[in-house]
Backbone bond lengths (Angstrom), bond angles and torsions (degrees), N, CA, C in turn:
res aa  C-N    CA-C-N  psi(-1)  N-CA   C-N-CA  omega(-1)  CA-C   N-CA-C  phi
1 M - - - 1.448 - - 1.524 109.67 -
2 T 1.306 116.05 136.54 1.464 119.95 175.93 1.524 109.12 -77.99
3 A 1.299 115.83 164.87 1.461 120.76 -178.38 1.519 110.67 -67.44
4 Q 1.314 115.33 140.64 1.458 123.25 174.08 1.528 106.63 -96.82
5 V 1.329 117.27 113.11 1.464 122.26 -175.47 1.519 109.31 -94.29
6 L 1.326 116.17 135.06 1.455 122.16 179.04 1.517 110.27 -98.64
7 P 1.343 118.02 155.81 1.469 120.41 -179.29 1.528 111.21 -68.99
8 P 1.342 117.10 147.91 1.470 119.72 177.79 1.527 110.92 -69.90
9 L 1.314 115.70 159.74 1.465 121.31 178.94 1.522 110.74 -80.84
10 N 1.335 115.57 152.24 1.463 119.46 173.77 1.533 108.90 -86.32
11 A 1.323 117.38 176.82 1.468 121.93 -174.37 1.529 112.10 -61.10
12 A 1.311 118.25 -41.00 1.469 121.45 -179.95 1.523 110.62 -65.14
13 E 1.322 116.37 -40.57 1.470 119.95 178.64 1.528 111.07 -66.90
14 L 1.324 117.61 -39.64 1.468 121.21 176.90 1.524 110.94 -62.23
15 E 1.316 117.65 -40.60 1.470 121.87 178.02 1.526 110.80 -64.18
16 Q 1.311 117.25 -39.97 1.465 121.33 178.60 1.533 110.79 -63.19
17 V 1.321 117.91 -42.19 1.462 122.19 177.53 1.528 110.28 -62.63
18 A 1.323 117.37 -44.09 1.466 121.41 179.83 1.533 111.20 -62.67
19 R 1.326 117.60 -40.33 1.471 120.95 178.07 1.523 111.04 -65.21
20 R 1.327 116.37 -40.96 1.469 120.32 179.04 1.525 110.57 -62.66
21 D 1.334 116.68 -46.75 1.466 120.30 179.67 1.526 111.38 -61.46
22 A 1.330 117.53 -39.24 1.457 121.76 -177.72 1.529 112.15 -67.46
23 S 1.330 117.82 -25.77 1.464 120.58 -177.56 1.535 113.52 -96.56
24 E 1.310 117.80 -10.97 1.471 122.10 -175.81 1.528 111.41 -70.10
25 Q 1.330 116.56 140.13 1.461 123.60 177.02 1.529 109.52 -110.24
26 L 1.335 116.71 139.71 1.464 123.70 177.70 1.516 109.80 -114.89
27 I 1.331 115.89 172.17 1.456 122.22 179.10 1.528 108.52 -107.52
28 V 1.314 117.06 111.62 1.459 122.30 176.07 1.528 107.14 -79.08
29 V 1.350 116.21 136.27 1.468 121.52 -176.27 1.525 110.41 -132.89
30 D 1.340 115.18 168.29 1.457 120.09 171.55 1.528 108.81 -94.51
31 R 1.316 117.83 -176.33 1.464 121.83 -175.43 1.526 113.61 -70.44
32 E 1.332 116.84 -5.54 1.468 121.98 174.92 1.532 111.04 -104.47
33 D 1.323 116.82 9.63 1.461 124.63 -178.57 1.529 112.50 67.22
34 R 1.317 116.62 25.09 1.467 120.97 174.43 1.524 108.22 -85.49
35 E 1.324 115.17 132.95 1.462 121.06 -175.44 1.524 111.97 -67.86
36 I 1.326 115.12 130.11 1.464 122.11 174.06 1.523 109.37 -97.06
37 G 1.335 116.40 -40.73 1.461 120.53 178.21 1.510 111.36 158.15
38 P 1.333 116.73 175.79 1.469 120.49 179.72 1.523 111.36 -82.18
39 A 1.327 114.82 157.23 1.470 122.01 174.40 1.523 108.04 -156.89
40 G 1.317 115.92 158.88 1.460 121.20 179.86 1.521 112.11 -65.82
41 K 1.304 116.02 141.99 1.467 122.21 -177.33 1.523 112.41 -57.81
42 L 1.305 117.57 -49.49 1.460 119.74 -178.28 1.522 111.50 -70.17
43 E 1.326 117.11 -38.98 1.468 122.19 178.14 1.534 111.07 -57.74
44 V 1.313 116.99 -45.38 1.468 122.52 -179.51 1.530 110.84 -63.17
45 H 1.326 116.66 -37.08 1.461 120.40 -178.81 1.531 112.25 -80.20
46 V 1.317 117.83 -19.65 1.459 120.82 174.50 1.524 110.08 -74.79
47 D 1.338 116.36 -45.85 1.470 118.57 -175.97 1.522 114.22 -96.05
48 G 1.319 118.09 -2.76 1.462 121.08 173.21 1.514 115.26 73.29
49 R 1.330 117.96 28.42 1.464 120.46 177.97 1.528 111.01 -69.93
50 L 1.317 115.53 143.66 1.464 121.89 177.86 1.527 108.90 -67.31
51 H 1.328 116.29 129.44 1.455 121.31 -178.79 1.524 110.37 -141.72
52 R 1.323 115.47 157.98 1.466 122.06 -178.34 1.526 109.70 -76.55
53 A 1.315 115.03 137.44 1.466 120.68 -179.09 1.523 109.30 -151.34
54 F 1.324 115.20 174.59 1.463 120.69 176.07 1.518 109.48 -142.89
55 S 1.314 114.85 154.19 1.464 122.89 170.56 1.521 106.79 -129.76
56 I 1.324 115.53 139.42 1.460 121.80 -177.42 1.520 108.88 -117.81
57 L 1.326 115.00 134.10 1.458 122.85 175.17 1.529 107.29 -116.69
58 V 1.332 116.92 112.51 1.465 121.61 -179.63 1.526 108.48 -109.49
59 F 1.316 115.87 127.61 1.462 123.20 -177.89 1.520 110.25 -112.17
60 N 1.347 115.99 151.63 1.463 120.82 173.90 1.532 109.76 -95.93
61 A 1.322 116.96 -174.78 1.464 121.37 -177.08 1.526 112.43 -66.13
62 R 1.335 118.59 -22.00 1.472 121.97 178.82 1.525 112.33 -89.00
63 G 1.328 117.21 2.61 1.457 120.90 -179.17 1.515 113.69 81.42
64 E 1.344 117.15 11.08 1.470 120.82 177.26 1.524 109.15 -81.72
65 L 1.316 115.38 148.14 1.455 122.31 -179.97 1.527 109.87 -95.85
66 L 1.318 116.65 136.24 1.459 122.16 174.88 1.526 108.04 -79.35
67 L 1.341 115.84 115.43 1.462 122.32 178.95 1.515 109.84 -104.97
68 Q 1.317 114.99 154.04 1.461 120.19 171.33 1.517 109.15 -127.99
69 R 1.336 114.41 145.01 1.464 119.31 166.22 1.523 104.78 -95.12
70 R 1.309 115.44 119.21 1.457 120.37 -175.93 1.532 110.17 -58.01
71 A 1.308 116.07 139.80 1.465 121.51 -178.35 1.523 110.76 -61.22
72 D 1.325 116.46 153.99 1.458 119.86 179.12 1.529 111.68 -69.85
73 A 1.346 118.26 -10.98 1.462 121.97 177.08 1.530 112.17 -82.44
74 K 1.317 118.51 -7.96 1.466 120.70 -179.12 1.521 110.18 -63.45
75 Y 1.317 116.76 140.27 1.463 121.82 -175.38 1.522 112.83 -72.93
76 H 1.323 117.61 -19.26 1.465 120.39 174.16 1.531 109.43 -150.54
77 F 1.315 115.16 153.42 1.462 123.50 -177.34 1.538 111.84 51.43
78 A 1.322 116.05 39.21 1.466 121.51 178.04 1.527 109.96 -65.72
79 N 1.316 115.18 149.39 1.469 124.01 176.54 1.528 114.01 62.78
80 R 1.307 118.24 18.21 1.472 121.12 176.09 1.522 109.05 -102.23
81 W 1.322 115.70 145.24 1.463 121.37 175.90 1.520 109.00 -75.55
82 S 1.336 114.89 144.95 1.453 120.10 -177.84 1.523 109.77 -154.70
83 N 1.341 114.25 -177.74 1.456 120.46 177.34 1.527 109.92 -66.04
84 T 1.315 116.00 177.51 1.462 121.55 -171.25 1.520 112.98 -52.68
85 C 1.324 117.00 -49.61 1.461 120.01 -173.56 1.518 109.21 -157.76
86 C 1.318 116.19 144.39 1.460 123.20 175.71 1.516 108.00 -135.69
87 G 1.310 115.86 157.99 1.451 118.33 176.42 1.508 111.80 175.14
88 H 1.328 114.02 -165.54 1.454 121.78 -175.44 1.516 109.29 -135.40
89 P 1.335 117.39 135.96 1.466 117.61 170.23 1.524 109.45 -69.74
90 R 1.300 115.86 150.26 1.459 120.94 177.51 1.533 109.42 -86.19
91 P 1.325 117.99 158.11 1.463 118.88 174.24 1.531 110.19 -53.74
92 G 1.339 116.24 132.02 1.460 121.92 -178.73 1.521 114.33 85.23
93 E 1.320 118.17 -2.09 1.464 122.73 -178.75 1.526 108.57 -109.28
94 T 1.333 117.76 136.08 1.462 119.13 175.57 1.521 109.47 -68.13
95 T 1.312 115.69 157.55 1.467 119.87 -178.48 1.519 111.26 -63.93
96 V 1.333 118.10 -43.92 1.464 120.07 -179.71 1.531 111.01 -66.44
97 A 1.331 118.24 -34.89 1.473 119.87 176.45 1.525 110.41 -65.90
98 G 1.338 116.91 -41.14 1.464 120.40 176.56 1.514 111.70 -62.86
99 A 1.330 116.64 -39.23 1.462 120.56 178.49 1.528 110.73 -63.28
100 G 1.316 117.11 -45.29 1.465 120.40 177.83 1.516 112.16 -62.63
101 R 1.330 116.09 -40.76 1.471 120.93 178.38 1.520 110.99 -60.74
102 R 1.349 116.87 -49.32 1.467 120.23 -176.91 1.527 111.95 -67.52
103 L 1.324 117.90 -37.14 1.467 119.58 177.57 1.527 109.83 -60.20
104 K 1.325 116.79 -42.69 1.466 120.97 177.74 1.532 110.60 -65.94
105 E 1.342 117.74 -42.54 1.464 120.97 -179.97 1.527 111.61 -65.74
106 E 1.324 117.45 -41.01 1.465 120.60 -175.53 1.527 112.73 -82.10
107 F 1.338 117.79 -43.80 1.461 120.64 -172.17 1.523 114.80 -116.38
108 G 1.326 118.39 -4.58 1.457 120.69 173.97 1.512 115.14 78.02
109 F 1.333 118.81 18.76 1.466 119.71 176.66 1.520 110.27 -145.11
110 R 1.321 114.68 161.62 1.463 122.95 174.51 1.520 108.42 -123.13
111 V 1.319 115.98 142.34 1.468 122.57 173.44 1.531 107.12 -142.07
112 P 1.323 117.88 158.24 1.462 118.88 172.48 1.530 109.42 -62.23
113 L 1.328 115.62 136.42 1.463 121.23 -179.01 1.529 109.05 -117.46
114 T 1.329 115.10 136.71 1.455 122.22 179.11 1.520 108.25 -117.09
115 E 1.337 116.87 126.04 1.465 119.29 177.57 1.521 108.70 -73.59
116 R 1.345 115.85 129.85 1.457 121.73 -176.43 1.513 114.13 -111.99
117 N 1.335 117.51 -24.09 1.457 118.71 -174.82 1.521 109.76 -168.80
118 E 1.332 115.44 171.18 1.456 123.16 173.30 1.522 107.58 -139.34
119 L 1.320 116.78 149.80 1.460 121.06 174.17 1.521 109.48 -160.75
120 I 1.312 114.71 161.65 1.464 122.03 175.59 1.527 107.54 -113.82
121 Y 1.315 116.76 135.21 1.462 120.18 175.12 1.527 108.97 -144.86
122 R 1.313 114.66 163.78 1.471 122.41 178.16 1.525 107.31 -139.47
123 A 1.331 116.63 133.06 1.468 121.24 178.64 1.519 109.10 -148.63
124 E 1.333 115.60 138.21 1.461 120.64 177.96 1.525 109.08 -106.46
125 D 1.322 115.48 133.13 1.458 121.70 176.48 1.531 107.88 -88.11
126 Q 1.328 116.33 111.41 1.464 120.85 -177.61 1.527 112.06 -63.02
127 A 1.339 117.36 -32.16 1.464 120.45 -177.69 1.525 112.54 -70.28
128 S 1.329 117.35 -40.34 1.466 120.42 -176.29 1.527 113.28 -101.37
129 G 1.339 116.55 -20.62 1.458 120.88 -174.55 1.516 113.19 80.44
130 L 1.322 118.03 1.29 1.456 121.76 -178.98 1.531 110.48 -84.08
131 I 1.334 114.95 154.68 1.460 121.86 -175.81 1.523 109.61 -117.91
132 E 1.308 115.85 130.62 1.459 122.58 174.11 1.523 106.93 -102.76
133 H 1.329 117.45 114.91 1.468 122.88 179.36 1.517 105.94 -132.79
134 E 1.330 115.79 99.76 1.455 119.75 -167.62 1.523 113.73 -124.76
135 Y 1.334 113.84 143.21 1.458 121.97 162.27 1.518 103.57 -92.94
136 L 1.311 116.05 103.68 1.457 122.56 -166.02 1.526 112.25 -101.19
137 H 1.328 115.56 126.38 1.461 123.27 172.60 1.528 106.39 -99.11
138 I 1.334 117.28 128.15 1.466 121.13 -174.42 1.520 109.72 -110.11
139 Y 1.337 114.78 125.08 1.468 122.16 -177.99 1.518 110.31 -116.07
140 H 1.337 115.03 147.44 1.463 122.08 173.82 1.530 108.19 -117.07
141 G 1.331 115.06 149.76 1.452 121.72 174.60 1.518 109.50 -152.78
142 H 1.339 116.63 172.58 1.465 122.35 179.25 1.519 109.18 -130.52
143 F 1.349 115.18 142.32 1.462 121.17 -177.17 1.523 107.58 -150.55
144 T 1.314 117.26 135.44 1.468 119.95 -175.31 1.524 113.60 -120.22
145 E 1.317 117.81 4.35 1.455 120.41 -178.37 1.531 110.44 -104.64
146 T 1.326 116.66 -168.33 1.463 121.36 179.29 1.525 109.46 -96.07
147 P 1.327 117.84 123.47 1.463 119.49 179.43 1.529 111.72 -69.28
148 Q 1.320 115.74 158.95 1.468 123.28 177.82 1.530 107.95 -123.58
149 P 1.344 117.58 75.14 1.466 120.19 -173.15 1.519 114.06 -70.87
150 D 1.341 113.37 154.54 1.458 122.49 176.01 1.530 107.84 -89.28
151 P 1.350 118.66 122.07 1.470 120.30 -178.78 1.528 114.26 -64.87
152 A 1.336 118.27 -13.33 1.463 120.09 174.09 1.527 110.75 -74.19
153 E 1.325 116.42 -19.13 1.456 121.87 -177.21 1.527 112.82 -109.88
154 V 1.320 116.08 -38.89 1.459 122.61 -170.00 1.525 109.38 -121.27
155 G 1.337 116.72 123.23 1.461 120.69 177.48 1.519 112.94 -85.77
156 A 1.330 115.97 -29.80 1.462 122.52 178.30 1.526 106.76 -163.10
157 W 1.331 116.06 161.75 1.458 120.10 177.99 1.526 109.91 -148.29
158 R 1.334 114.84 159.20 1.460 120.51 176.71 1.517 109.07 -166.34
159 W 1.338 115.82 157.41 1.462 122.72 169.64 1.522 106.61 -92.59
160 M 1.328 117.15 140.01 1.465 120.24 -176.87 1.526 109.86 -147.39
161 S 1.322 116.42 139.26 1.464 120.88 178.16 1.524 109.64 -69.78
162 V 1.335 115.37 154.35 1.457 120.22 179.04 1.528 110.41 -61.39
163 A 1.334 117.32 -40.20 1.470 120.45 179.40 1.530 110.77 -61.76
164 A 1.322 117.75 -42.88 1.469 120.93 179.21 1.536 110.94 -67.34
165 I 1.328 116.72 -36.67 1.463 120.35 176.78 1.523 110.23 -62.68
166 R 1.318 116.83 -46.54 1.467 120.67 -179.65 1.538 110.92 -60.66
167 R 1.331 117.00 -41.91 1.478 120.13 177.71 1.517 111.03 -62.60
168 A 1.338 116.67 -45.47 1.467 120.67 -179.19 1.527 111.31 -63.42
169 L 1.318 117.18 -39.18 1.470 120.62 177.95 1.526 111.40 -64.56
170 R 1.327 117.20 -37.32 1.477 120.04 177.67 1.522 111.06 -68.18
171 M 1.326 117.31 -41.93 1.459 121.73 -174.88 1.535 113.19 -80.21
172 H 1.328 116.96 -35.60 1.469 121.10 -174.47 1.527 110.94 -140.22
173 P 1.311 119.55 65.83 1.475 119.87 -178.38 1.527 113.01 -60.42
174 E 1.312 117.29 -25.79 1.470 121.01 -179.07 1.530 112.66 -69.20
175 W 1.324 118.24 -13.52 1.462 121.58 177.80 1.524 112.02 -76.45
176 F 1.331 117.95 -14.37 1.462 122.33 -168.67 1.527 111.89 -117.69
177 T 1.338 115.75 157.81 1.456 120.85 173.61 1.528 108.94 -71.47
178 P 1.328 117.77 149.50 1.465 119.60 -178.64 1.528 112.93 -63.97
179 W 1.340 117.83 -35.27 1.462 118.70 -179.98 1.523 111.59 -69.15
180 F 1.335 117.78 -29.59 1.458 119.26 179.11 1.523 110.61 -66.19
181 A 1.325 116.90 -40.44 1.471 119.79 176.70 1.522 110.79 -59.78
182 I 1.335 117.64 -39.30 1.468 121.45 177.73 1.526 110.36 -64.71
183 L 1.333 117.08 -45.24 1.464 120.81 179.92 1.525 111.40 -60.33
184 V 1.321 116.59 -45.36 1.466 120.18 -179.97 1.523 110.31 -62.87
185 D 1.326 116.22 -46.22 1.461 120.54 -177.83 1.522 112.30 -62.40
186 R 1.324 117.02 -42.18 1.465 120.28 -173.41 1.516 115.19 -91.92
187 L 1.335 117.93 -26.63 1.454 119.08 -166.98 1.514 116.75 -120.38
188 L 1.319 118.97 -18.08 1.453 119.22 -178.59 1.518 109.89 -97.58
189 P 1.324 117.19 149.14 1.463 119.75 -176.23 1.536 111.75 -62.08
190 P 1.337 116.44 143.52 1.474 119.10 178.27 1.519 110.88 -66.58
191 E 1.323 114.50 159.05 1.473 120.35 177.53 1.523 109.14 -65.33
192 D 1.316 115.26 147.68 1.477 120.34 176.28 1.498 110.79 -78.71
């Protein structure tokens, strides 16, 4: 399947996204994922503090992964291809509840999610200067229908085989988010 491209946001919609990001609170953690306290989303990404996050990998019946190209309104790593959904639990929210919330907000559906792994990574976005330093909880799910993504979150989407993803990452790593390359390398089955 070719990528399904969503319409760009207008100026008012871009302003609304920026206001939402500026007011969002994240959970700062230590290297054991123990909570230190809340902090502003943008503040944490400016100074690179370790914070709790999740990444979701949703597969269809053919074993293809649902990818998204991050919307151009994203505050960092905009317009890069990545896994199905990423985000942060809010203070007082469990990680799996935050993952379910963001999947619904970004792609318009809910599925049962199973935690498969955890890892810590750090990546700097050269375009924005922001730093992603996450204690990442990785969830898998399955979905067989057509997603209804929010254009404020998703610029384009497609289903893609793991083999095709691995080839694309080798040929054009700059098209993808740095954490997605880590997820593919560590968690998806190798090519036959």
